[in-house]
Residue, then its C-alpha position, 0 to 999 in steps of 0.5 A: m416452938k418452945i423446944i427451939i426457944v429453950s435450945v437457943s437459950e441453952r446454947t447461947r454461948e455456942i451461938g456467941i462463939r460461932i458468931a465471933i469466929g465469923a458465922k453469918t446470921w443466915d448460918i445461925r438461922l439455918q442451924f435452928i430452922i433445920e433443927a426445928l424441921t428435923l424435930s417436926m418431921i420425926g414427930g410427923i413420921i411417928g404420927i403417921i405410923a401411929g395413925v396407920s397402925t391404929s387404922v389397921v388395928l381398928s379395921n381388924l377388930s371391928g371388921w370395917p374396911t379402912v383405907v389410908s390414902p397416900v395423899s393424906i399421908f403426904l399432906a400430913f407429912g408436908f403440914s408437919g414440915f411446914i409447922g416446923i419451919f413456921f415455928g422454928f423461924y422466930p427462935a432462929y431469928k432471935a438467935s441470929l441477932l445475938n451480940p457475940i460479946d453478950a452471948l459469950r458472957y452469958e451464964 
């Protein structure tokens, strides 16, 4: 959430320009929700790769059989996406309510 809030504050001028030329509030919200979702999905993929790799390495080193079920992978990936949407909504909502005049004067 903090990363998206920083992204909104750094791109205030861009948001102001988009609103001034006719972007709807939903267009602004969708831009930041997609950005948050993309970041969380990339993090989810990295986490899944790290988890499966660690499981394989520990299985080979210790000799214990490990099983990583596809359901747990899909659940982790889905939860990652949910977190991205959930924590990306507030900064997206805040960005969509910016006054274009104030946003263009920002900095």
